[in-house]
Every structure is written in structure tokens, then in C-alpha cells.
C-alpha positions, 0 to 999 in steps of 0.5 A: 416511151409510151405515157398514159394519160392516166395512171391505172389502179389494181382492184383490192376485191374482185370486181366483176364485168357485167353486160347491162344488156343481157346480164352475163359476166364478161370478165374480172377487173384487172386495173382501171383508170378515169379513161379505162379498164383491162378485163380478164375473161374466160371463153368469150373474148371481145373483138376489138371495136366492140361496144358494151354497156357494163356494170363494174361490180363486187357482188360481195360489197356492191360497190363499186357499181359503175355503169359506163360504155366502153369500147374494146380496144384490144385482146390478147391470149393470156396464159391460161387456155381460153383466157383473154386480157382486154382493153377498154376505153370508156366512151359513154359515162353519166356525170353521177357515175363519173363521180363514182368513177372518181371516188372509187379510183381515189379509194384504189390510189389510197389503198396502193399508197398504204401498202 
């Protein structure tokens, strides 16, 4: 049985994943951990091995607003036509962004415990 290094948590709102280089929306956050995240995208599917500079943000609240460098480890077609699941590993994050990510994950963990 495969054991994960970090627990994964689902966002409590719609968090967009934005390409920081050109501002395009890549997809929506499905779950996140201290080591990476899973995204659902429509249309464009990142290739395994692709490295992206991304921002995780809920446009309604402005949170969590976390910027990371991440590499796509895998992708798979979702049930909906032209939709894809993609798994990313965080490979570059500043100490300030790591603090924000840790706070965000703690808030999701708390929300999961209360449900």
C-alpha cells in the first residue's frame, strides 16, 4: 500500500490556478498538500515534466494567493470531454509563500475536522 508523505485537503471554495507568466487560468484546485496539488483543467492538459510558475487564488476572496513553482508529475483524462486531472509537485517556494501555504492547509484541516 502506498503511503503519502503529506495529507491532502480539498479547498472550501473555488481556487483557480493561474499561470504567473501569462496570466491564463490553468484549472481549479482539487486538493493540496505541503508537497503538491491536484488540478482539474479543461482543454489544455499540462504534460508530465512541465514546470510552471503558478498562483493559487480564489478570485472572490483574494485568498489564499500563494505562488509556487511546480512540476507536473502526471495527467489523466477526466470523465468530462476535454477535461484532465493533473498532479503537481511543488519544487520552488519562498519562505513567505511556504508560510501562507502552511496557514491555508491548517485552515482546510480545521474545516475538515469540523465537518
